[in-house]
N, CA, C and O atoms as CSV, one atom per row, in Angstrom:
chain,resi,resn,atom,element,x,y,z
A,1,MET,N,N,14.306,-13.569,11.049
A,1,MET,CA,C,13.770,-14.058,9.391
A,1,MET,C,C,12.252,-14.298,9.811
A,1,MET,O,O,11.978,-15.038,10.756
A,2,ARG,N,N,11.513,-13.796,9.245
A,2,ARG,CA,C,10.052,-14.202,9.437
A,2,ARG,C,C,9.552,-14.524,8.089
A,2,ARG,O,O,9.999,-14.242,6.977
A,3,ASN,N,N,8.373,-15.274,8.516
A,3,ASN,CA,C,7.433,-15.869,7.281
A,3,ASN,C,C,7.986,-16.714,5.967
A,3,ASN,O,O,7.498,-16.727,4.837
A,4,TYR,N,N,9.107,-17.387,6.439
A,4,TYR,CA,C,9.685,-18.062,5.458
A,4,TYR,C,C,9.194,-19.470,5.654
A,4,TYR,O,O,9.326,-20.029,6.743
A,5,LEU,N,N,8.609,-20.074,4.583
A,5,LEU,CA,C,7.810,-21.348,5.015
A,5,LEU,C,C,8.567,-22.292,5.685
A,5,LEU,O,O,9.729,-22.438,5.304
A,6,THR,N,N,8.086,-23.074,6.754
A,6,THR,CA,C,8.707,-24.025,7.488
A,6,THR,C,C,10.023,-23.393,8.434
A,6,THR,O,O,10.657,-24.154,9.164
A,7,GLY,N,N,10.366,-21.886,8.339
A,7,GLY,CA,C,11.231,-21.561,8.821
A,7,GLY,C,C,11.115,-20.170,9.799
A,7,GLY,O,O,12.076,-19.448,10.063
A,8,ASP,N,N,9.604,-19.941,10.316
A,8,ASP,CA,C,9.312,-18.853,10.991
A,8,ASP,C,C,10.032,-18.899,12.342
A,8,ASP,O,O,10.127,-19.894,13.061
A,9,ASN,N,N,10.611,-17.465,12.627
A,9,ASN,CA,C,11.247,-17.350,13.677
A,9,ASN,C,C,12.573,-18.008,13.804
A,9,ASN,O,O,13.060,-18.024,14.934
A,10,ILE,N,N,13.156,-18.488,12.950
A,10,ILE,CA,C,14.405,-19.197,12.710
A,10,ILE,C,C,15.620,-18.027,12.628
A,10,ILE,O,O,15.414,-17.091,11.855
A,11,LEU,N,N,16.738,-18.044,13.312
A,11,LEU,CA,C,17.580,-16.963,13.177
A,11,LEU,C,C,18.205,-17.241,11.889
A,11,LEU,O,O,18.509,-18.355,11.464
A,12,PRO,N,N,18.378,-16.032,11.266
A,12,PRO,CA,C,19.134,-15.940,9.881
A,12,PRO,C,C,20.488,-16.945,9.805
A,12,PRO,O,O,20.746,-17.692,8.861
A,13,SER,N,N,21.268,-16.782,11.003
A,13,SER,CA,C,22.544,-17.501,10.612
A,13,SER,C,C,22.253,-19.022,10.799
A,13,SER,O,O,23.094,-19.864,10.484
A,14,ALA,N,N,21.082,-19.334,11.301
A,14,ALA,CA,C,21.188,-20.797,11.639
A,14,ALA,C,C,20.000,-21.237,10.169
A,14,ALA,O,O,19.834,-22.429,9.909
A,15,PHE,N,N,19.447,-20.408,9.532
A,15,PHE,CA,C,18.941,-20.717,8.124
A,15,PHE,C,C,20.248,-20.734,7.102
A,15,PHE,O,O,20.279,-21.582,6.210
A,16,LEU,N,N,21.047,-20.022,7.215
A,16,LEU,CA,C,22.126,-20.046,6.330
A,16,LEU,C,C,22.852,-21.225,6.289
A,16,LEU,O,O,23.223,-21.824,5.280
A,17,LYS,N,N,23.091,-21.617,7.834
A,17,LYS,CA,C,23.948,-22.945,7.843
A,17,LYS,C,C,23.067,-24.244,7.236
A,17,LYS,O,O,23.555,-25.236,6.693
A,18,ILE,N,N,21.740,-23.996,7.456
A,18,ILE,CA,C,20.993,-25.349,7.021
A,18,ILE,C,C,20.941,-25.144,5.445
A,18,ILE,O,O,20.777,-26.175,4.794
A,19,ALA,N,N,21.049,-24.048,4.807
A,19,ALA,CA,C,20.955,-23.700,3.370
A,19,ALA,C,C,22.075,-24.232,2.840
A,19,ALA,O,O,21.991,-25.027,1.904
A,20,ASN,N,N,23.395,-23.824,3.426
A,20,ASN,CA,C,24.638,-24.159,2.891
A,20,ASN,C,C,24.759,-25.722,2.918
A,20,ASN,O,O,25.206,-26.307,1.931
A,21,THR,N,N,24.399,-26.344,3.943
A,21,THR,CA,C,24.638,-27.832,4.015
A,21,THR,C,C,23.624,-28.221,2.916
A,21,THR,O,O,24.118,-29.045,2.146
A,22,GLU,N,N,22.467,-27.907,2.639
A,22,GLU,CA,C,21.484,-28.717,1.713
A,22,GLU,C,C,21.966,-28.460,0.265
A,22,GLU,O,O,21.670,-29.250,-0.632
A,23,ILE,N,N,22.837,-27.162,0.002
A,23,ILE,CA,C,23.064,-26.985,-1.358
A,23,ILE,C,C,24.407,-27.658,-1.756
A,23,ILE,O,O,24.657,-27.635,-2.962
A,24,ARG,N,N,25.210,-28.186,-1.029
A,24,ARG,CA,C,26.330,-28.887,-0.905
A,24,ARG,C,C,25.972,-30.307,-1.688
A,24,ARG,O,O,26.753,-30.824,-2.487
A,25,LYS,N,N,24.499,-30.937,-1.295
A,25,LYS,CA,C,24.234,-32.050,-1.871
A,25,LYS,C,C,24.251,-31.834,-3.583
A,25,LYS,O,O,24.410,-32.760,-4.379
A,26,TYR,N,N,24.114,-30.846,-3.837
A,26,TYR,CA,C,23.615,-30.525,-5.306
A,26,TYR,C,C,24.711,-30.089,-6.058
A,26,TYR,O,O,24.585,-29.637,-7.196
A,27,GLY,N,N,25.929,-30.219,-5.395
A,27,GLY,CA,C,27.232,-29.888,-6.266
A,27,GLY,C,C,27.464,-28.390,-6.074
A,27,GLY,O,O,28.591,-27.993,-6.369
A,28,VAL,N,N,26.488,-27.401,-5.580
A,28,VAL,CA,C,26.821,-26.048,-5.568
A,28,VAL,C,C,28.077,-25.601,-4.603
A,28,VAL,O,O,28.441,-26.047,-3.515
A,29,THR,N,N,28.579,-24.579,-5.402
A,29,THR,CA,C,29.900,-24.090,-4.495
A,29,THR,C,C,29.148,-22.470,-4.072
A,29,THR,O,O,28.542,-21.759,-4.873
A,30,ALA,N,N,29.340,-22.227,-2.924
A,30,ALA,CA,C,28.803,-20.944,-2.250
A,30,ALA,C,C,30.142,-20.023,-2.157
A,30,ALA,O,O,31.190,-20.440,-1.665
A,31,TYR,N,N,29.977,-18.756,-2.678
A,31,TYR,CA,C,31.221,-17.838,-2.650
A,31,TYR,C,C,30.494,-16.861,-1.619
A,31,TYR,O,O,29.274,-16.702,-1.571
A,32,HIS,N,N,31.420,-16.240,-0.814
A,32,HIS,CA,C,31.261,-15.263,0.107
A,32,HIS,C,C,32.049,-13.917,-0.283
A,32,HIS,O,O,33.247,-13.874,-0.005
A,33,SER,N,N,31.581,-13.067,-0.767
A,33,SER,CA,C,32.360,-12.147,-1.369
A,33,SER,C,C,31.708,-10.587,-1.321
A,33,SER,O,O,30.480,-10.580,-1.413
A,34,GLU,N,N,32.216,-9.546,-1.217
A,34,GLU,CA,C,31.652,-8.147,-1.426
A,34,GLU,C,C,31.827,-7.703,-2.780
A,34,GLU,O,O,32.939,-7.573,-3.293
A,35,ILE,N,N,30.628,-7.446,-3.423
A,35,ILE,CA,C,30.345,-7.250,-4.682
A,35,ILE,C,C,30.502,-5.772,-4.956
A,35,ILE,O,O,29.740,-5.029,-4.338
A,36,SER,N,N,31.462,-5.180,-5.871
A,36,SER,CA,C,31.723,-3.655,-5.865
A,36,SER,C,C,31.064,-3.439,-7.294
A,36,SER,O,O,30.701,-2.286,-7.526
A,37,HIS,N,N,30.872,-4.341,-8.231
A,37,HIS,CA,C,30.099,-3.740,-9.356
A,37,HIS,C,C,29.473,-5.027,-9.936
A,37,HIS,O,O,29.817,-6.188,-9.715
A,38,ALA,N,N,28.169,-4.428,-10.972
A,38,ALA,CA,C,27.395,-5.584,-11.359
A,38,ALA,C,C,26.741,-4.932,-12.800
A,38,ALA,O,O,26.303,-3.782,-12.843
A,39,GLU,N,N,26.750,-5.810,-13.910
A,39,GLU,CA,C,26.193,-5.100,-14.985
A,39,GLU,C,C,25.414,-6.469,-15.886
A,39,GLU,O,O,25.539,-7.668,-15.640
A,40,LYS,N,N,24.762,-5.950,-16.758
A,40,LYS,CA,C,24.360,-6.967,-17.448
A,40,LYS,C,C,24.838,-6.899,-19.105
A,40,LYS,O,O,24.415,-5.952,-19.770
A,41,LEU,N,N,25.587,-7.763,-19.651
A,41,LEU,CA,C,26.161,-7.714,-20.628
A,41,LEU,C,C,25.144,-7.808,-21.810
A,41,LEU,O,O,23.935,-8.040,-21.780
A,42,ARG,N,N,25.969,-7.565,-22.846
A,42,ARG,CA,C,24.952,-7.569,-24.305
A,42,ARG,C,C,24.292,-8.930,-24.333
A,42,ARG,O,O,23.096,-9.133,-24.541
A,43,THR,N,N,25.205,-9.814,-24.103
A,43,THR,CA,C,24.882,-11.601,-24.300
A,43,THR,C,C,23.732,-11.781,-23.450
A,43,THR,O,O,23.145,-12.835,-23.694
A,44,GLY,N,N,23.117,-10.941,-22.337
A,44,GLY,CA,C,22.067,-11.191,-21.643
A,44,GLY,C,C,22.509,-11.754,-20.311
A,44,GLY,O,O,21.675,-11.794,-19.406
A,45,ILE,N,N,23.728,-12.187,-20.103
A,45,ILE,CA,C,24.470,-12.769,-18.848
A,45,ILE,C,C,24.997,-11.587,-17.942
A,45,ILE,O,O,25.488,-10.551,-18.389
A,46,PHE,N,N,24.840,-11.863,-16.722
A,46,PHE,CA,C,25.098,-10.860,-15.560
A,46,PHE,C,C,26.671,-10.972,-15.260
A,46,PHE,O,O,27.227,-12.032,-14.970
A,47,GLN,N,N,27.190,-9.961,-15.350
A,47,GLN,CA,C,28.662,-9.929,-14.685
A,47,GLN,C,C,28.784,-9.245,-13.464
A,47,GLN,O,O,28.406,-8.074,-13.416
A,48,VAL,N,N,29.331,-9.883,-12.303
A,48,VAL,CA,C,29.550,-9.063,-11.013
A,48,VAL,C,C,30.988,-9.278,-10.727
A,48,VAL,O,O,31.527,-10.365,-10.935
A,49,LYS,N,N,31.643,-8.196,-10.227
A,49,LYS,CA,C,32.900,-8.027,-9.904
A,49,LYS,C,C,33.044,-7.957,-8.131
A,49,LYS,O,O,32.342,-7.193,-7.469
A,50,ASP,N,N,33.869,-8.703,-7.635
A,50,ASP,CA,C,34.043,-8.454,-6.230
A,50,ASP,C,C,35.289,-7.426,-5.954
A,50,ASP,O,O,36.045,-6.970,-6.811
A,51,LYS,N,N,35.314,-7.186,-4.610
A,51,LYS,CA,C,36.342,-6.030,-4.213
A,51,LYS,C,C,37.728,-6.466,-4.859
A,51,LYS,O,O,38.379,-5.612,-5.460
A,52,GLN,N,N,38.296,-8.033,-4.733
A,52,GLN,CA,C,39.490,-8.356,-5.385
A,52,GLN,C,C,39.485,-8.340,-6.792
A,52,GLN,O,O,40.470,-8.840,-7.335
A,53,GLY,N,N,38.454,-7.805,-7.612
A,53,GLY,CA,C,38.509,-7.844,-9.104
A,53,GLY,C,C,38.045,-9.144,-9.764
A,53,GLY,O,O,37.952,-9.208,-10.990
A,54,ILE,N,N,37.744,-10.210,-8.950
A,54,ILE,CA,C,37.282,-11.472,-9.641
A,54,ILE,C,C,35.953,-11.278,-10.002
A,54,ILE,O,O,35.134,-10.706,-9.283
A,55,SER,N,N,35.670,-11.845,-11.345
A,55,SER,CA,C,34.429,-11.854,-11.887
A,55,SER,C,C,33.647,-13.138,-11.927
A,55,SER,O,O,34.144,-14.239,-12.163
A,56,TYR,N,N,32.321,-12.887,-11.664
A,56,TYR,CA,C,31.445,-13.938,-11.700
A,56,TYR,C,C,30.238,-13.863,-12.772
A,56,TYR,O,O,29.740,-12.783,-13.091
A,57,TYR,N,N,29.849,-14.984,-13.250
A,57,TYR,CA,C,28.799,-14.655,-14.527
A,57,TYR,C,C,27.542,-15.582,-14.131
A,57,TYR,O,O,27.676,-16.742,-13.739
A,58,SER,N,N,26.461,-15.011,-14.264
A,58,SER,CA,C,25.022,-15.860,-14.120
A,58,SER,C,C,24.141,-15.298,-14.911
A,58,SER,O,O,24.155,-14.154,-15.365
A,59,LYS,N,N,23.164,-16.366,-15.104
A,59,LYS,CA,C,22.085,-15.760,-16.023
A,59,LYS,C,C,20.868,-14.873,-15.183
A,59,LYS,O,O,20.082,-14.119,-15.756
A,60,LYS,N,N,20.882,-15.078,-13.990
A,60,LYS,CA,C,20.019,-14.339,-12.870
A,60,LYS,C,C,20.734,-13.605,-12.121
A,60,LYS,O,O,21.898,-13.997,-12.034
A,61,LEU,N,N,20.433,-12.505,-11.433
A,61,LEU,CA,C,20.681,-11.938,-10.631
A,61,LEU,C,C,19.881,-11.262,-9.307
A,61,LEU,O,O,19.053,-10.367,-9.475
A,62,LEU,N,N,20.160,-11.695,-8.208
A,62,LEU,CA,C,19.346,-11.569,-7.049
A,62,LEU,C,C,19.983,-10.605,-6.355
A,62,LEU,O,O,21.190,-10.783,-6.192
A,63,ILE,N,N,19.303,-9.243,-5.723
A,63,ILE,CA,C,19.844,-8.443,-5.204
A,63,ILE,C,C,18.881,-8.245,-3.904
A,63,ILE,O,O,17.858,-7.561,-3.924
A,64,ALA,N,N,19.372,-8.953,-2.771
A,64,ALA,CA,C,18.749,-9.045,-1.516
A,64,ALA,C,C,19.679,-7.869,-0.524
A,64,ALA,O,O,20.878,-7.986,-0.268
A,65,THR,N,N,18.754,-6.709,-0.052
A,65,THR,CA,C,19.372,-5.955,0.883
A,65,THR,C,C,18.757,-5.820,2.329
A,65,THR,O,O,19.090,-4.856,3.018
A,66,GLY,N,N,18.014,-6.606,2.730
A,66,GLY,CA,C,17.361,-7.050,3.948
A,66,GLY,C,C,16.206,-5.866,4.074
A,66,GLY,O,O,15.608,-5.204,3.226
A,67,LEU,N,N,16.171,-5.901,5.433
A,67,LEU,CA,C,14.696,-5.133,5.722
A,67,LEU,C,C,15.070,-4.664,7.301
A,67,LEU,O,O,15.875,-5.188,8.071
A,68,GLN,N,N,14.259,-3.569,7.495
A,68,GLN,CA,C,14.176,-2.863,8.740
A,68,GLN,C,C,12.753,-2.189,9.071
A,68,GLN,O,O,12.225,-1.238,8.494
A,69,ASP,N,N,12.239,-3.005,10.246
A,69,ASP,CA,C,10.845,-2.486,10.328
A,69,ASP,C,C,10.942,-1.129,11.188
A,69,ASP,O,O,11.690,-0.972,12.153
A,70,THR,N,N,10.122,-0.255,10.703
A,70,THR,CA,C,9.893,1.154,11.400
A,70,THR,C,C,8.938,1.236,12.178
A,70,THR,O,O,7.870,1.130,11.576
A,71,PHE,N,N,8.803,1.426,13.620
A,71,PHE,CA,C,7.581,1.232,14.451
A,71,PHE,C,C,7.086,2.695,14.437
A,71,PHE,O,O,7.798,3.680,14.246
A,72,PRO,N,N,5.701,2.686,14.679
A,72,PRO,CA,C,5.261,4.237,15.017
A,72,PRO,C,C,5.745,4.612,16.307
A,72,PRO,O,O,6.170,3.766,17.094
A,73,SER,N,N,5.701,5.941,16.595
A,73,SER,CA,C,6.291,6.430,17.903
A,73,SER,C,C,5.128,6.512,18.968
A,73,SER,O,O,4.510,7.533,19.270
A,74,ILE,N,N,4.929,5.112,19.531
A,74,ILE,CA,C,3.946,5.032,20.414
A,74,ILE,C,C,4.593,4.235,21.586
A,74,ILE,O,O,5.013,3.102,21.354
A,75,GLN,N,N,4.703,4.826,22.959
A,75,GLN,CA,C,5.318,4.413,23.777
A,75,GLN,C,C,4.915,3.072,24.252
A,75,GLN,O,O,3.719,2.823,24.405
A,76,GLY,N,N,5.841,2.179,24.499
A,76,GLY,CA,C,5.583,0.718,24.689
A,76,GLY,C,C,5.085,-0.285,23.643
A,76,GLY,O,O,4.738,-1.403,24.025
A,77,ILE,N,N,5.029,0.044,22.359
A,77,ILE,CA,C,4.602,-0.593,21.367
A,77,ILE,C,C,5.325,-2.035,21.263
A,77,ILE,O,O,4.758,-3.102,21.026
A,78,GLU,N,N,6.700,-1.829,21.492
A,78,GLU,CA,C,7.584,-3.162,21.314
A,78,GLU,C,C,7.034,-4.190,22.067
A,78,GLU,O,O,6.714,-5.207,21.452
A,79,SER,N,N,6.820,-4.135,23.498
A,79,SER,CA,C,6.023,-5.227,24.342
A,79,SER,C,C,4.706,-5.775,23.878
A,79,SER,O,O,4.229,-6.672,24.574
A,80,TYR,N,N,4.003,-5.365,22.761
A,80,TYR,CA,C,2.901,-5.751,22.195
A,80,TYR,C,C,3.278,-6.478,20.701
A,80,TYR,O,O,2.642,-7.433,20.255
A,81,TYR,N,N,4.353,-5.886,20.062
A,81,TYR,CA,C,4.592,-6.533,18.688
A,81,TYR,C,C,4.792,-7.876,18.900
A,81,TYR,O,O,5.475,-8.486,19.723
A,82,GLY,N,N,3.864,-8.321,17.749
A,82,GLY,CA,C,3.875,-9.941,17.668
A,82,GLY,C,C,2.926,-10.567,18.452
A,82,GLY,O,O,2.946,-11.796,18.377
A,83,LYS,N,N,2.083,-10.065,19.199
A,83,LYS,CA,C,1.244,-10.266,20.167
A,83,LYS,C,C,-0.249,-9.827,19.697
A,83,LYS,O,O,-1.194,-10.522,19.325
A,84,SER,N,N,-0.135,-8.618,19.828
A,84,SER,CA,C,-1.451,-8.053,19.574
A,84,SER,C,C,-1.223,-6.670,18.816
A,84,SER,O,O,-2.150,-5.871,18.685
A,85,VAL,N,N,0.301,-6.383,18.232
A,85,VAL,CA,C,0.313,-5.433,17.268
A,85,VAL,C,C,1.111,-6.017,16.195
A,85,VAL,O,O,2.206,-6.505,16.474
A,86,PHE,N,N,0.702,-6.017,15.066
A,86,PHE,CA,C,1.396,-6.464,13.922
A,86,PHE,C,C,1.537,-5.221,12.680
A,86,PHE,O,O,0.697,-4.331,12.554
A,87,HIS,N,N,2.562,-5.335,11.953
A,87,HIS,CA,C,2.737,-4.304,11.110
A,87,HIS,C,C,2.252,-4.714,9.656
A,87,HIS,O,O,2.166,-3.817,8.817
A,88,CYS,N,N,1.940,-5.972,9.323
A,88,CYS,CA,C,1.678,-6.289,8.004
A,88,CYS,C,C,0.623,-7.487,7.934
A,88,CYS,O,O,0.914,-8.656,8.184
A,89,PRO,N,N,-0.642,-7.032,7.559
A,89,PRO,CA,C,-1.466,-8.217,7.697
A,89,PRO,C,C,-1.449,-9.511,6.584
A,89,PRO,O,O,-2.067,-10.576,6.598
A,90,TYR,N,N,-0.442,-8.930,5.589
A,90,TYR,CA,C,-0.060,-10.142,4.675
A,90,TYR,C,C,0.778,-11.203,5.198
A,90,TYR,O,O,0.644,-12.422,5.091
A,91,CYS,N,N,1.740,-10.458,5.834
A,91,CYS,CA,C,2.801,-11.369,6.808
A,91,CYS,C,C,2.190,-11.814,8.020
A,91,CYS,O,O,2.652,-12.848,8.501
A,92,ASP,N,N,1.170,-11.204,8.663
A,92,ASP,CA,C,0.963,-11.642,10.048
A,92,ASP,C,C,-0.510,-12.212,9.867
A,92,ASP,O,O,-1.221,-12.244,10.871
A,93,GLY,N,N,-0.991,-12.642,8.711
A,93,GLY,CA,C,-2.349,-12.554,8.457
A,93,GLY,C,C,-3.192,-13.638,9.101
A,93,GLY,O,O,-4.415,-13.590,9.240
A,94,TRP,N,N,-2.252,-14.788,9.540
A,94,TRP,CA,C,-3.079,-15.894,10.144
A,94,TRP,C,C,-3.115,-15.294,11.723
A,94,TRP,O,O,-4.285,-15.419,12.084
A,95,GLU,N,N,-2.568,-14.881,12.474
A,95,GLU,CA,C,-2.721,-14.117,13.768
A,95,GLU,C,C,-3.869,-13.073,13.717
A,95,GLU,O,O,-4.332,-12.678,14.787
A,96,VAL,N,N,-4.363,-12.598,12.533
A,96,VAL,CA,C,-5.457,-11.635,12.674
A,96,VAL,C,C,-6.462,-12.014,12.012
A,96,VAL,O,O,-7.337,-11.215,11.677
A,97,LYS,N,N,-6.507,-13.451,11.677
A,97,LYS,CA,C,-7.721,-14.118,11.075
A,97,LYS,C,C,-8.788,-13.979,11.833
A,97,LYS,O,O,-8.713,-14.204,13.041
A,98,ASP,N,N,-10.118,-13.529,11.155
A,98,ASP,CA,C,-11.375,-13.481,11.955
A,98,ASP,C,C,-11.387,-12.505,13.127
A,98,ASP,O,O,-12.215,-12.591,14.034
A,99,LYS,N,N,-10.419,-11.558,13.072
A,99,LYS,CA,C,-10.398,-10.452,14.080
A,99,LYS,C,C,-10.623,-9.154,13.445
A,99,LYS,O,O,-10.424,-8.993,12.241
A,100,ASN,N,N,-10.959,-8.388,14.085
A,100,ASN,CA,C,-10.947,-6.881,13.737
A,100,ASN,C,C,-9.775,-6.423,13.496
A,100,ASN,O,O,-8.844,-6.841,14.183
A,101,ILE,N,N,-9.572,-5.597,12.613
A,101,ILE,CA,C,-7.993,-5.052,12.079
A,101,ILE,C,C,-8.213,-3.576,12.243
A,101,ILE,O,O,-9.155,-3.119,11.596
A,102,GLY,N,N,-7.617,-2.858,12.884
A,102,GLY,CA,C,-7.641,-1.466,13.097
A,102,GLY,C,C,-8.868,-0.475,13.846
A,102,GLY,O,O,-9.241,0.691,13.715
A,103,SER,N,N,-9.263,-1.672,14.717
A,103,SER,CA,C,-10.470,-1.038,15.291
A,103,SER,C,C,-10.223,-0.460,16.734
A,103,SER,O,O,-9.396,-1.056,17.424
A,104,SER,N,N,-10.841,0.610,17.242
A,104,SER,CA,C,-10.533,1.159,18.441
A,104,SER,C,C,-11.353,0.478,19.638
A,104,SER,O,O,-11.189,0.863,20.796
């Protein structure tokens, strides 16, 4: 997990553990299910169904699919990644502040 305020370089599993602990303070119940169907009903409410056929309803629906970085085919690039090679000046802007970007 990268560039989440106060959570840079925290493992996603550690972040989820912290998040689940914090949401319990507010009476939130977390469900962990594989969703097989989602639709927006005429009422404007979303309905999602899990693999067991159980329906859940919400006003908002967030779909998070994850990400995968694709590195250019340059031998040894992985050893420089995060030190002097960055893939996103928006994400890694602080690291390149006041430095040349893309110069030879």
